N, C-alpha and C positions, 0 to 999 in steps of 0.2 A: 288370841284367835288363836283356834284350833290350828290340828296339821291339815288334815285336809283341804283348809281354806288357805293355808297360807301357802300349801304344792299349787292350788287355782290361782295362789295371787302371783306366785315367781313366774310359771306358763305362761299368765299374762302379759307380764312384762317383759318374758324374752321375746313373745312375737312382738311385741311393740318394738322393741330394738333393731329384731331382725328387718322388720317393716320399712324402719327408719335408714339401717342400712341401706336397705336396699333401694328404697329411695333416694339415697342420696347419689347412691353409684348410678343414677339412670341419669341426672344431672349432671353430674360431672363431668369437667371440663375434656377431661382425660377421654371420652368415648367419641365424640369427635376424630381425634387423632387417629384411637385405634381404626376408624371407622375408614382416613383416610390411610392408613398403614396395607388394611387391606385393597384398596385402589389403586396399590402402586404394579406401572406397566411390568408385565412378563412380553422379554425381551428371545423366547424362546424361537416362538415362531419366525419371528423373525428374522435371527441366526439362521435357520434350516431355508427361506425364503429364497436370502442376499449372500449368508455365508458362499454357496458355489460362485460366484460372481464376483467374489472375490480373488486378487491373485498375489502370488510374492513376486517381488523385481528384484533382480540382481544384476549389477552392474560390473564390466571386467575391464580392465583396461591395462597394455600391452606396455611394459615396461622394459628400456633396453639394459641386458645384463653383461658386465666381462668373464669371460669363461676363465680366466686367471683366479689362483686360488684364492681367497681372500675378498674381505670388502674394502668400499673405498678410505675405512682407516687403517688395514692393511696395507692399500695404495700409496697412501698418506706418508706411512711408516720407509714405504721403499723408497719413494722420492726423495726423501729424504739422508738416506745412506744415499742413495746417488749423488745427489751436489754434495756431498760432505768426503766424497770417494774412499767408504765404507762398502769392503765388500756385505753382500746382499745376503740375510741370515736364512740358512738350511743350506745355502747355496755357496759357498768360500770362494771366495777368489774367480767369481762367473761373472767375464766381464761381457757375456753374450744375454745377458735379459735382456729381451724385447721394450725397448721403450712404450709407456704406459698408452702411448697415445694410439699406436700400432698395433696391439693386442685385440685377437678376434671378439667379438659382441653377438649378443642374441640375443633375442626376443623371448617374453616369456609374458603370458595374461595373471594377471591377479588381482584376485579381488579387492573392487572400488569403493560399492556400498550395494546397501537395500533398501528398498521401499516399497511400497504399495501399488498397488493400482486395481480395476473393474471393467469388465468383459462390458462394452459399449453396444456391440452389433455380434448376432449369431455366429459371422465369417471371419471373427477373429480381430476384431478393430478395440484396443485397450487403450484407456486413458490413465495418465500419471500427472507429475508435476514435471513441469520439463524441469527441473537441479535435478532429479531423479538420475536423469539419464545425459543431464551434460554431461560433455567429454568421455563419456562412455565407447568402447571400443566393440562391445559384444556388450549385447541385453540378453538375459536369460529370465523367459515369465514360468514360473512354474503354478502351476492350478492346485488345487481344493484334492483330486484325483490323484496328487502328485505326479501327472505326467510335464513334462519338461520343454520347453519349446524355444529354439532361439529365436528372437524377436527383431523386425524392421523398425527403423526409427520412422514414421514417413514424416513427423515433422515436430516441430518443437517452438514454443513463443515463451521468452523469458521474461514478457514486460507481464504476461498475466500468472505465469508461472505453471502454463498448462502442453502436455505431450500427449501424442498420441505413437502408439506402436501397433504393431500388425505382427502375428503369427499365423500359424498356416493348421488350420482347425476351421470345423465346421461344428455344428450342432451342439454351440457353447450357449451356457447358461447366462443372458444377456442382464441387465437390470434395468427398474424401472425409472425414468427420468421422471420427478417429481417438480411442481410446480412452487417455486421459489417465493412468489408473492403471495400463496397462502400460511409461509413459514410464519409460525409467531412467536414473540420472545416470550421464554419462559414454556416456551415447549418439549417433550422429552427427545432425545436424537441420541444416535447410536453412532458406534465408529469401530469398522473392521480392518486389522490392520498388519504388520509383523514391527511390533515395537520391540526394536532389540535383536532383529530377526528369530522373534518370536511369531510365526505365521499363527492366522485364526484367532487373533486376539479380540477380543469381544469388549469394547468399552462403553460408556452409556454418561448423559447428563440431560442438561436444558438448555436452551438458548439462551445466550447472555445477551448481545445486541447484533442489532442486525444494521447493515449502512455502515460498517468502521471503516474509516478510513486510516487506511495502512498501506495504499497502491498508488500509482497514477490511474488505472484505469479499472482498478477493482475495489468494488466495495462490500467487503467479507463479511460472511456470518462471523460471531463472535460465541466462544460455546465454552462450557467447563467442562466436557469432554475430556477424559484425560489420553492425550494424545504425547508421543515421544517420537523420538528416533524413528525411523522403519516404520513411522506410521504414514509417512508423505505419502501423496497419491490414493490414499485406502480414501468409501466412498465415509460421507455422513448421511446417515438413512434415517425418514423421518417414521411415525408409527404406524404408518400405512406401508412402508415395506419400500417407497421410493428414497433414489438418491437426491439429494438437494444440494450435495454440495460438494468439494475433492478437500478433506484435509491437507493444509501445507505448510502453516507454521505456528509458532508458539510464543507466546511471551515469557524469557524465564532469567534469572540472573544467575542459574547454577549450569544451563544446557540441560536440565528436565524439565518433568513438565509442574507448573505454578498454579494450576487450575486456571488459567486463559489459554486457547485455542481459535486459531481460524480458519475459516475454508471457505473457499472458493465459491459463489455462487454456482448453483450450476445451468442457470439460465447461459450466464458469459461464460462459462464453459464451453457450453455445445455453441452456442456461434464461436469461438475461438477454432474449436475439434474440427465445426467443418467445413472453415476455410485449410485448416488444415491438412485437412482431408482430400480439398479436391486438390489443391495448388501447393502445398508443405510449408505453406508460409501466412503471414496475417497481414491485410492488406488494412492498416487503419489511416482514420483522416487528420489533418490537421491545419490552423488556421494563423500558426506564427507570432503567437501571442505570450509574452507570460506575465501571472496571473498571480495575485494573493488574493485571502480573505478580504472582507467587507467588515469594520469594527463598525460598534452599536456607535463610537464616538463620533466615527467619521457619514458614518451613515448619515444621524442628526444634524451632522454638520450641515453636511449639502441638501437638507431636504429630500432625502429618499426616501424617508419613513422607515422602511425596516435595514437591520443587516442583512443583508441580502447581495447574491450575484457575485461578480468574477470583478474585482478592480483590477484595468489593466495597467503594469510596472513596465512594461517594455514592447515594440511592434518591431518584429523583424524583419527587415528589409527586404522588400522583393516577393514577401508569400503574399498570400492571400488577404490578410487582413490590412497592412497597409494598402492592397489596392481598392481594398473595400473603404479606405478611407477613416479606419481604426485606428485613434491617437490615445498615445500613452496617460491617463490618467481616466478614462471612459470606464464606467460599469457599466459591465454587459448583464444585463437581466434578465435575456430569454434567447434561448438557438428554435429556430423555427416551429417558435409562438409555446415551447416547454418554458416555465420557468426556472431560473436556477438560484436554489434557493444555498447555494454554497459554493465557495471557487471549484473545489472538487468535482462539482455536477458539469463542468462545463469541457474539460478534458475528454473525461466520458461519452458524452452527447457527442461532439467533436469527433475521436478518436473509433466510434459506434456507427458513424457515415461517413458512407463509399465517396472514394476521393474523386473527383471530378464533379459531386452532384450541389447544385445549388441550391442556398442556404439564405437563412433570415437572421441577422444577426440584431436584437433592439438593444442599443446604448443607454445611460444616464449620463449627458453632457453636460454641465453649467445648468442645471435644474431643470433639462426637459430631456423628452426621450426619445431618442431618432434607429428607424431600421437601416438597416444598412445590406445588400444585397452581398454576398458572398461564394466561390468558388473553395470548395474542399479541395485541399490540397493533397499530398500523402506522404504519413511520414519519415521520413529518411533520417541520416545521421546529425545528433544535435552539434548545431556549429560554435563554435567558444566565445561569448560575447568581447569586442575587443576593449582595451582599458581607456580611457577617455583622458585626456591631460589637459591641464589647461597652461600653457606656456607664454601666455602673450603679456602686455604690459598690463596693469590695474586701469579701469580709468577715474574718474573721482567720484570717491564713495560719498550713497546719499545716505543722510540721517535723520532721515525721516520714518524709520522703523528701529529707531533708539528707546521705544516705548514698550516696546514686546523685546527686547534685546537683540535685534538686527541692523548691520549694515549691509547697506546693496549695490550695486553699479552696475551699467549696463554690459550684457555680455558680448563681446566682441563678434567681429565676422567671424572671426578663425575660430574661435570658440562653438559660434554655432554652426559655421558648417562640421568643425570637429564629430559635432554631437546632432549632427543630422535636425536641429531645429526652428523655427524659426521665430522665435523670441524668446520672450524671460529674460529673468533681472538675475547677478551674480550674487551670493551669498561672500561679505568680505570679512566679515565677522559675524559669529553669533554668542550672545552671553543669557547669563538668566532666563526669563521663561524659555528663548531660543534654542538657549543652551538644553538645557530642561527636556526641551521636549526631541532635542537629538538634533537640531541643526547644525552644521559646520563648512567652514569655508570652501570653496567649491564649490559650492552646490548651487543648482539652478532653480530659482522657484518661477511656475510656471504659470500657479493661476493660484488667486488670495478666493477662498469657497468657488464660493461658480464663478467667480469672475477671471474672466482670462488676462495674465500678462506680459505683454511685450515690450515695454519700458519700463524705464524709473519712474516715469511721469504718470504709468498709468498704476505701478505699485501702491505711488504714493497715494492715487485717488482712492484708489480699491480701503486702503489702510485707512484711509478718513474717514471714509463709510465704515466702517469695521464698529459695531458695537464694544467696545473695551470690555464691559462686562461679560462676554460670550465667548467661550471656544471661539481660535482663528485656527482654520482646517486651511493647510498649507501645500498645494500640488509642487515636491519638489522631485530635482529629476536632479539623481546620482549615479557618475560613468555612465552605464548606459539601462540604466532603472530606475521607475516611474515608484514614489509610495505619497500617499497622501502622513502627513505630520500636523498635530495637533497641540496649536501651542497656549497651554490652558491661560485665562488670567487671572495674578496675584490676588491672593485672597486678603 
């Protein structure tokens, strides 16, 4: 091969290799990732838009101090000298040292904590967490332009952890409230606050989950946005520059951020703040029941279809549920026509209903649905449940339940009166399958499956009809609480 021909051939091969490499790059799986990297969100405009609406909140508390020299440790040491008749140090032979309890005292304001908040209205209403201002004697609000104001606490609601404070200012940059219903899991969000006192710190992440049950009245928004002490009360902001939540809690084993943060949904927070601004307190509804989640096994055993609703464990005497005819063991499936998917839905629905409102409960009881009319009461301090005891002599035990490990007897009139029940049989012994299911002596059996039990005779009849190859659902009263217990057949 001649030299010019060889050079031409080499040039052809080089061009071919170059084209092949180019083609490889064109189909490389790295290309979509690079495209995604170029599409990552830019938060700078959001910070410019919302940043001026975020405030730093410092709280102060008054602490009583003694004017005498030395601290508590010095006082304890002087008490030691007095007790044993030893002259006071630095004051030899001074018997006229004033007793500790008579020394003059004075109050001094000391820093209590640091949190965040955001401007709700242009005339100075600011939203934050209740735990940020709880116990504070003075609240100081600092704006991004370094102006500082003493704030008045308008109201704080510990149940929702929402508080509203007011500063005397006008023309403030208020936030725009977003629609939490449009928020999607995986969506980018941003937080602004004062972690560890570092004002106007910006962090970002995504929505990890919605409707996360960590509180009685609030379905929290879970994110992976970095939240630390001092961020509490600050806003959670979507990519449209709207506030969708109040950063409130973190999950942590160390006290610092571990990738799981929780925010109060803004729609719930606004409802609370509206009441705080109008009356300084939040009025919530209650009906007087204790509930628990309905398990899949219980739902199948009772013919409910799916594990949904709230199972009533106890009905508080004298409250709306008892007056409406709700019974322990009922499964509440709807409230005012709205389906209750999980038990935590019920207190939120009832709590958000104005006291005095007439509502409708749909309950599943012994295989059938029933609508009950109920008048909503107002939440008050919870009453402790009384402990029930069984001090009466035991009637003769029935052995009909031995196949499932149960020995039962008639509940005495004294037991029924003490527990405020009309019927049921008392468990005298629980072994084997019954013991494994959690039954124990002293329990009151109120139903087997969908059959109500008021006597040993009815218990024996219902047990005789039960298919022994299937799980037996037992409604049990223990003290003041009711629950379904499942006795599974032996394998």
